[in-house]
C-alpha positions in Angstrom: -71.5 -39.3 93.2 -72.3 -35.6 93.7 -75.3 -34.0 91.9 -74.6 -32.1 88.7 -74.5 -28.3 88.9 -76.6 -26.0 86.9 -73.7 -25.2 84.6 -73.1 -28.9 83.9 -76.8 -29.4 83.1 -76.9 -26.3 80.8 -73.7 -27.1 78.9 -74.6 -30.8 78.5 -78.1 -30.0 77.3 -77.0 -27.4 74.8 -74.3 -29.7 73.5 -76.7 -32.5 72.9 -79.2 -30.3 71.1 -76.8 -28.4 68.9 -74.6 -31.3 68.1 -77.7 -33.4 67.1 -79.0 -30.7 64.9 -75.6 -30.1 63.3 -74.9 -33.8 62.6 -78.4 -34.4 61.2 -78.2 -31.4 58.9 -74.6 -32.2 57.8 -75.2 -36.0 57.2 -78.6 -35.5 55.6 -79.6 -39.0 56.8 -83.2 -40.2 56.7 -82.8 -43.8 58.0 -83.7 -44.8 61.5 -80.4 -46.4 62.1 -78.5 -43.2 61.1 -80.7 -41.0 63.3 -80.1 -43.4 66.2 -76.4 -43.4 65.8 -76.3 -39.6 65.6 -78.5 -39.3 68.6 -76.4 -41.7 70.7 -73.2 -39.9 69.7 -74.7 -36.5 70.6 -75.7 -37.9 74.0 -72.2 -39.2 74.6 -70.7 -35.9 73.6 -73.1 -34.0 75.9 -72.2 -36.3 78.8 -68.5 -35.7 78.1 -69.0 -31.9 78.1 -71.1 -32.0 81.3 -68.5 -34.1 83.1 -65.5 -31.9 82.1 -67.1 -28.6 83.1 -64.9 -27.1 85.9 -66.4 -27.6 89.3 -66.5 -25.0 92.0 -63.5 -25.1 94.3 -65.3 -26.2 97.3 -66.5 -29.4 95.5 -63.1 -30.5 94.2 -61.6 -32.9 96.6 -59.0 -34.7 94.4 -56.9 -31.6 93.6 -57.0 -30.2 97.1 -55.8 -33.5 98.7 -52.3 -33.1 97.2 -51.7 -29.7 98.8 -50.9 -30.0 102.5 -52.7 -27.7 104.8 -50.6 -24.9 106.3 -49.6 -25.3 109.9 -51.6 -23.0 112.2 -49.6 -20.1 113.7 -49.0 -20.4 117.4 -51.6 -18.5 119.3 -50.3 -16.0 121.9 -52.8 -15.2 124.6 -53.1 -11.4 125.1 -53.7 -10.4 128.7 -54.4 -6.7 129.3 -52.1 -4.9 131.7 -53.5 -4.2 135.2 -54.3 -0.5 135.5 -53.4 1.4 138.6 -56.2 3.3 140.1 -55.6 6.9 141.1 -56.3 7.5 144.7 -58.4 10.7 145.1 -58.4 12.2 148.5 -61.5 14.0 149.3 -61.3 16.4 152.3 -64.3 16.7 154.5 -64.2 20.5 154.1 -64.9 20.4 150.3 -67.9 18.1 150.7 -70.9 19.8 152.4 -73.9 17.9 153.6 -77.1 18.8 151.7 -80.2 19.1 153.8 -83.6 18.8 152.3 -86.7 20.0 154.0 -89.1 17.4 155.4 -92.2 16.6 153.6 -95.6 18.3 154.4 
């Protein structure tokens, strides 16, 4: 069983507290048995509210199992075209040798 989320804990706790207060004030009971019945019914109501809080989509597994996964699209491998290299002819006349003086 997965752990309860923060929303489930908050909604369940608030339901228990407010429903207990409301039932005690409306019933105006002062007997121990009446208070115990009201407390147990408020706990049951809080548990029901906490369980029915919508879960995040990544946690739901029952509703996602009914929907089949889409088939993956075929993957086409992309190969870059071979580039033609431009041949550059360099004439010996345009290139002149550079002479540097010898060191001291």
